[in-house]
C-alpha positions as CSV (number, residue, x, y, z in Angstrom):
1,X,-13.7,-14.4,-1.5
2,X,-16.0,-14.2,1.9
3,X,-18.0,-10.6,2.2
4,X,-15.4,-9.3,-0.4
5,X,-16.1,-9.4,-4.2
6,X,-13.1,-8.9,-7.0
7,X,-14.1,-7.9,-10.3
8,X,-12.2,-9.9,-12.6
9,X,-11.8,-9.8,-16.5
10,X,-9.3,-12.6,-17.3
11,X,-7.6,-12.0,-20.7
12,X,-8.1,-14.5,-23.5
13,X,-4.0,-14.4,-24.2
14,X,-2.9,-12.8,-20.9
15,X,0.3,-10.5,-21.1
16,X,-0.2,-8.0,-18.8
17,X,-2.6,-7.2,-15.4
18,X,-4.1,-4.3,-15.0
19,X,-4.4,-3.7,-11.7
20,X,-6.4,-1.5,-9.1
21,X,-9.0,-1.3,-6.6
22,X,-12.2,0.3,-5.8
23,X,-12.8,0.5,-2.3
24,X,-11.5,4.1,-0.4
25,X,-10.4,4.8,3.1
26,X,-14.3,6.5,3.1
27,X,-16.9,5.7,5.7
28,X,-20.4,4.7,4.2
29,X,-22.2,8.3,4.2
30,X,-18.9,10.2,3.3
31,X,-20.7,11.4,0.1
32,X,-23.8,13.4,2.0
33,X,-21.5,16.0,3.2
34,X,-18.7,15.2,0.2
35,X,-20.3,14.7,-2.9
36,X,-19.0,13.6,-6.3
37,X,-18.1,17.2,-8.1
38,X,-16.3,18.6,-10.9
39,X,-15.3,22.3,-10.8
40,X,-12.6,24.4,-13.1
41,X,-10.9,21.2,-14.0
42,X,-10.6,19.8,-10.6
43,X,-13.0,16.6,-9.6
44,X,-13.1,16.3,-6.0
45,X,-14.8,13.5,-3.2
46,X,-14.2,10.4,-2.0
47,X,-11.9,8.1,-3.3
48,X,-11.1,10.0,-6.7
49,X,-7.5,10.6,-6.5
50,X,-7.2,7.3,-4.9
51,X,-8.3,5.8,-7.0
52,X,-11.7,5.7,-9.1
53,X,-9.9,8.0,-11.8
54,X,-7.5,5.1,-12.5
55,X,-10.1,2.6,-13.5
56,X,-11.8,5.8,-15.4
57,X,-8.2,5.8,-17.4
58,X,-8.0,2.1,-17.1
59,X,-11.0,1.2,-19.1
60,X,-10.6,4.4,-21.4
61,X,-7.2,3.0,-23.0
62,X,-8.7,-0.2,-23.3
63,X,-11.2,0.8,-25.0
64,X,-8.4,2.8,-27.4
65,X,-6.7,-0.3,-28.1
66,X,-7.9,-2.5,-31.5
67,X,-7.0,-5.6,-29.9
68,X,-7.4,-5.8,-25.8
69,X,-7.4,-9.9,-26.2
70,X,-3.9,-9.1,-24.1
71,X,-5.4,-7.8,-21.2
72,X,-6.5,-8.7,-17.6
73,X,-7.8,-6.5,-15.5
74,X,-8.1,-6.9,-11.7
75,X,-10.4,-4.7,-9.9
76,X,-10.4,-5.8,-6.0
77,X,-12.3,-4.6,-2.4
78,X,-9.7,-5.0,0.1
79,X,-6.6,-2.8,-1.1
80,X,-7.2,-0.2,1.6
81,X,-6.9,-2.9,4.4
82,X,-4.2,-5.0,3.7
83,X,-5.8,-7.3,0.8
84,X,-6.4,-10.3,3.2
85,X,-8.9,-12.2,0.8
86,X,-7.4,-11.2,-2.5
87,X,-3.7,-11.6,-1.9
88,X,-3.8,-15.3,-3.7
89,X,-5.9,-14.3,-6.6
90,X,-4.0,-10.6,-7.6
91,X,-0.3,-13.1,-7.1
92,X,-2.2,-15.9,-9.2
93,X,-3.3,-13.4,-12.0
94,X,0.3,-11.4,-12.3
95,X,2.3,-14.7,-12.7
96,X,-0.2,-15.6,-15.7
97,X,0.7,-12.3,-17.2
98,X,4.0,-11.9,-17.1
99,X,4.1,-7.9,-16.1
100,X,1.8,-5.6,-14.3
101,X,0.6,-2.0,-14.6
102,X,-1.1,-1.0,-11.6
103,X,-3.8,2.1,-11.8
104,X,-2.8,3.7,-8.3
105,X,-2.3,7.0,-8.6
106,X,0.3,9.3,-10.1
107,X,3.1,10.7,-7.8
108,X,3.9,14.8,-8.5
109,X,3.0,15.5,-12.4
110,X,2.4,12.7,-13.3
111,X,5.5,10.1,-12.3
112,X,5.3,6.5,-12.1
113,X,6.3,4.6,-9.4
114,X,9.1,2.3,-9.8
115,X,9.4,1.7,-5.7
116,X,7.7,1.3,-2.7
117,X,8.4,1.0,0.9
118,X,7.4,-2.9,2.4
119,X,5.6,-2.3,5.0
120,X,5.0,-4.5,8.4
121,X,2.3,-3.9,11.1
122,X,2.6,-5.4,14.6
123,X,1.0,-5.6,18.6
124,X,3.3,-5.4,21.2
125,X,1.4,-6.7,24.4
126,X,2.6,-6.2,28.2
127,X,1.0,-8.4,30.8
128,X,2.3,-7.1,34.3
129,X,0.5,-7.5,38.5
130,X,-2.3,-5.1,39.2
131,X,-1.9,-3.8,42.7
132,X,-3.4,-0.1,44.1
133,X,-1.4,2.9,43.0
134,X,-1.4,4.2,46.8
135,X,-1.4,1.2,49.2
136,X,1.5,-0.9,48.0
137,X,2.7,0.0,44.5
138,X,5.7,-2.6,44.6
139,X,3.5,-5.4,44.5
140,X,2.5,-4.2,41.4
141,X,4.2,-4.4,37.9
142,X,3.8,-1.3,36.1
143,X,3.1,-2.7,32.1
144,X,2.7,0.5,31.3
145,X,6.4,1.2,32.9
146,X,7.1,-2.0,30.8
147,X,6.0,-0.8,27.8
148,X,7.5,2.7,27.8
149,X,10.8,0.4,27.7
150,X,9.7,-1.3,24.9
151,X,8.5,1.8,22.8
152,X,11.9,3.4,23.3
153,X,14.1,-0.1,21.8
154,X,11.0,-0.4,18.5
155,X,11.8,3.4,18.2
156,X,15.3,2.5,18.2
157,X,15.5,0.0,15.5
158,X,14.8,2.7,12.9
159,X,17.6,4.0,10.3
160,X,18.2,6.2,7.3
161,X,16.1,3.9,5.3
162,X,13.6,2.3,7.4
163,X,11.1,3.3,9.9
164,X,10.0,1.7,12.8
165,X,6.8,3.8,14.4
166,X,5.0,3.4,17.8
167,X,1.7,4.2,16.8
168,X,-1.9,3.4,19.0
169,X,-0.8,3.2,22.9
170,X,-3.1,2.0,25.5
171,X,-2.6,1.1,29.4
172,X,-4.7,0.9,32.7
173,X,-8.0,0.6,33.4
174,X,-8.0,3.6,36.3
175,X,-6.5,6.1,37.8
176,X,-5.7,4.6,40.6
177,X,-4.6,1.4,39.9
178,X,-1.0,-0.4,38.9
179,X,-1.5,-1.1,35.0
180,X,-1.5,-4.6,34.6
181,X,-2.3,-4.4,30.7
182,X,-0.6,-2.4,27.9
183,X,-0.6,-2.4,24.2
184,X,1.0,-0.7,21.6
185,X,1.0,-0.6,17.7
186,X,4.1,-0.6,14.9
187,X,4.6,0.6,11.8
188,X,7.2,-0.4,10.2
189,X,8.8,0.1,6.6
190,X,11.5,0.0,4.4
191,X,12.8,-0.1,1.1
192,X,14.3,-3.5,1.2
193,X,13.7,-7.0,1.3
194,X,16.8,-7.6,4.2
195,X,16.3,-4.7,6.3
196,X,12.4,-5.5,6.7
197,X,13.5,-9.2,7.6
198,X,16.0,-7.6,10.2
199,X,13.5,-5.8,11.6
200,X,10.9,-8.2,12.1
201,X,13.8,-10.5,13.9
202,X,14.0,-7.5,16.3
203,X,10.4,-7.4,17.2
204,X,10.9,-11.4,17.8
205,X,13.1,-10.9,20.2
206,X,12.4,-8.2,22.4
207,X,12.7,-9.3,26.3
208,X,10.7,-7.6,29.0
209,X,12.9,-5.4,31.3
210,X,10.9,-5.4,34.4
211,X,10.8,-8.5,36.8
212,X,7.2,-10.6,36.4
213,X,6.1,-8.8,33.1
214,X,6.0,-10.5,30.2
215,X,5.8,-9.1,26.4
216,X,3.9,-11.0,23.7
217,X,5.0,-9.8,20.0
218,X,2.2,-10.3,16.8
219,X,1.7,-9.4,13.4
220,X,4.2,-9.5,11.3
221,X,5.5,-8.4,7.1
222,X,2.2,-7.4,5.0
223,X,3.7,-6.2,2.3
224,X,6.8,-7.1,1.0
225,X,9.0,-4.0,-0.4
226,X,8.7,-3.8,-4.3
227,X,12.5,-2.9,-5.1
228,X,13.7,-0.6,-8.2
229,X,15.1,-3.7,-10.2
230,X,11.2,-5.1,-10.8
231,X,10.1,-2.0,-12.5
232,X,13.5,-1.3,-15.1
233,X,11.6,-3.0,-18.0
234,X,8.2,-2.1,-17.9
235,X,9.3,1.7,-16.8
236,X,11.5,1.8,-20.4
237,X,8.8,0.5,-22.3
238,X,6.4,3.2,-20.6
239,X,9.5,5.7,-21.1
240,X,9.3,5.1,-25.1
241,X,5.5,5.2,-25.2
242,X,5.3,9.2,-23.6
243,X,8.0,9.8,-26.3
244,X,6.0,8.3,-28.8
245,X,3.1,10.5,-27.8
246,X,4.7,13.6,-27.4
247,X,4.6,14.2,-24.2
248,X,7.1,15.5,-21.4
249,X,10.0,12.9,-20.6
250,X,8.3,10.3,-18.0
251,X,9.7,10.6,-14.8
252,X,9.9,7.7,-12.0
253,X,9.9,8.2,-8.0
254,X,10.0,5.8,-5.2
255,X,6.9,6.0,-2.6
256,X,6.7,5.3,0.9
257,X,2.9,3.9,0.2
258,X,2.2,0.6,0.0
259,X,0.0,-0.6,-2.4
260,X,-1.1,-4.5,-3.7
261,X,2.1,-3.9,-6.5
262,X,4.3,-4.8,-3.7
263,X,2.4,-7.8,-3.9
264,X,3.3,-8.9,-7.6
265,X,6.6,-6.9,-7.2
266,X,7.7,-9.5,-4.8
267,X,6.0,-12.4,-6.4
268,X,8.9,-11.7,-9.1
269,X,6.4,-10.3,-11.5
270,X,7.7,-7.3,-13.5
271,X,5.4,-3.8,-12.0
272,X,5.1,-0.3,-12.4
273,X,3.5,1.5,-10.7
274,X,1.6,5.0,-10.3
275,X,-0.4,4.9,-13.7
276,X,-3.6,6.5,-12.9
277,X,-4.3,9.7,-12.0
278,X,-2.5,13.3,-11.5
279,X,-4.1,14.8,-8.8
280,X,-3.1,15.0,-4.9
281,X,-3.9,14.3,-1.4
282,X,-4.7,10.4,-0.9
283,X,-7.0,10.3,2.0
284,X,-7.7,14.0,2.5
285,X,-10.5,15.9,2.4
286,X,-9.1,17.8,-0.3
287,X,-8.5,14.9,-2.4
288,X,-8.8,15.8,-5.7
289,X,-8.0,14.8,-9.9
290,X,-6.4,17.4,-12.3
291,X,-9.7,15.7,-15.1
292,X,-7.7,17.9,-17.7
293,X,-4.5,15.7,-17.0
294,X,-7.3,12.1,-17.8
295,X,-6.9,11.9,-21.3
296,X,-2.7,11.9,-22.0
297,X,-2.9,9.8,-19.3
298,X,-4.9,7.3,-20.8
299,X,-3.3,7.3,-24.1
300,X,-0.3,6.8,-22.6
301,X,-1.7,3.4,-20.9
302,X,-3.4,2.4,-23.7
303,X,0.2,2.6,-25.5
304,X,2.2,1.0,-23.4
305,X,-0.4,-1.9,-23.4
306,X,0.0,-2.0,-27.5
307,X,3.7,-2.0,-26.7
308,X,3.3,-5.3,-24.4
309,X,0.9,-6.7,-26.7
310,X,3.7,-6.9,-29.4
311,X,6.5,-8.6,-26.7
312,X,6.9,-12.0,-26.5
313,X,4.9,-13.4,-23.3
314,X,7.4,-13.2,-19.9
315,X,9.1,-16.2,-18.6
């Protein structure tokens, strides 16, 4: 798909899709000064936690199954940048399987993820009018000041469960010129589809405060929310699998970060996320994986896959 290569192994009789990605946030060459290593049971290196170890566990789980003919596997290469080229493929394979297990990193202590915030991204651009900042500033329309008004309005859209955050900001060309152009990027996240849609509507109707200024908003909802109800049936199966293996009770959490599980959950396909490695600090230099926890994680996934293979195909 374009310059992105995605790996798909489609099952003969798909009942569950194992979903993951092999891209990372790290630039080419990072391994030169931060190579993969394992020391005292801790694996470190670019992408180990998010989510190379999850791929290893998924392959191991499949190898543990006496019959894996019901398990499809899809590994994408653009998850970290929004899944633009893989989204249709992800949704199509999810619907075919009727259930999705996402091998993204687990939460603290191996907890799975039964909900994720939806994500919207916007760019707000302001066009004003340039003028000499000292001689005749009154003839200009200051795009920077207009953007400041917009930022305050945008930040006011946040609530207890919804974050709307202006992030990257830019304005002006020279220190002695009234800025004729300014922009900011906005990251919005919420637990529910309704709340994120409300933010989207508010962003679309932003209006200028200064006479002569023009405000343009582009972007929109990138990953819809992964609402908890869609994970209930699969979490019950996973909790039963943990009991079958004699593991501690399985815990579930919600995550503010997004994944391709947002896409499959929003498509109405039962989805359970966070079935990957135990570790910490994704996207950071101290990203790491607890290697000693990997066998139990792989075993849990294998038993869960086996249980789903015994279920009737989802509608």
